[in-house]
Phi, psi and omega in degrees: 000131181270151176300145179282131178295141184252011181283154183294338183295340182260021178296145178257106184294336182293341176243326182293322179291314174300324179296317177295318179300317180299318181292315181295327182292340179297339178300335181300340180295340179279355183243008176233167180295144173261228177083185186296326178298320181294315182288331178292314181290327175299310183294319181299311181290327178298309182296317180299316182287320179297318178296317181298326180279317183285310181280324183275287184301315187275296189285329180268298186290326182274322188238354178051048185276358172204171179244155178203178180281165177296326180294312181288330173303316180291323177298314177299320181295315181293314179300319178295322181291331177292346177280001175061034171247040182064200190256167184294329179293315177297313184297311183292323181297320179284326179291322177296326175295316178299315183297324180288327185241027190309121178060019167268173183296334180271001176294133185290339180214065179259121175291339179299321186258333187237357177094167186299308188290328174297312181295327184284309186218338185298319186297328183289347182260009183273135180301322182294341182252011184279342181266166181252125175275093185295343177295333180279346182231043180300331182292336181246339182288356177281351181267119183298328181292327177285326175295325177297316177297326178295326179279337182230064189290343182255354181298312179299323180294319177297316179298321178299315180300318179294317179296322177294321177298314181294316182296313179298320179294319180295318179296326178294324179287317184285323183228074186298339182276354182283341181076030180262145178216157181296311181289333173299315179296322181293311186286323179274318186276338180248294186295303184295317181296316181296318179293322176298318178293322175312302191285331175293315179288323177296329180297337178294325179282332185255289185301315184287358172249010181227324188232130180138194183248146177254107176282321185246146173279111179234172185273016179221188185260017184301141183232155168269122182235112188296325181293316177291331175302323178280309185294326183260016174055045174110342184289342182290346176277063195282328177293321174304313182298316182288341175284326181211083193288339189273358181267153183280341181263127180248339173273104187276342179252159184298331182271357177271090187294127181229085185296325179298318178295319180296321177294320177299321178296321177295318178296329179293330177300327181263010178060029175279324172233160180203176181051048179288122184278127182254157174289140179294153183299324181298327181287322180295331180272351183288146179234156176294137181292000000 
């Protein structure tokens, strides 16, 4: 595999322009009502999307760290796609490439070789990375519904924005004293929330490979970062993850809060997910040399 070119000439407009549009649209929050309804829909969509990406795109589609039904698999796929980070086949194919070449020159988003901003956001705008290598995701590319999402990666996000507009408008009619509005839901629940999720998840590729503590000696620069552990619902315990990538739990100590793992455990009570892979005891007792 050859290193990906980092020059501006290879930008992919099909993703860089929507990404720019999403960021610019956040200005709309200054022209709609704020207050608790706005912050509630922001927080709700933020948590829903981070969970869909961390537990769905990352731990399930990329690493198969638990099992679930085909129906819930599709629910995770759709929820993740509404976060406007493309579809699970594209996401998992590139993450598996990263995991195989982590912080080597061929890593698609290594800050060691290409700098912070490339690792954070530059790589997602490259034309060479806009396609999906289905050979890397043969286990999931056999499902036609996931292939459909791969061909229409922005359709669920658009539908979500429309649903938020309709829901907010309906609530305004039914409960006019609540201070809820359709465009309020769109700007806080879709644009602002989605951009916040962008940068929290992007920070795992950039910040979590530069700042934090290394508990385990691994072949890359992955770090445990407590702030990202909270904001990314467990993904910030990144050095733990790179030490044992196939487990669903990334917070290895009691104080390493991993909300995504806790939610998966709750779902297991209802038999929605099962066979959750845990880190072995020997690994939990291991210390950095």
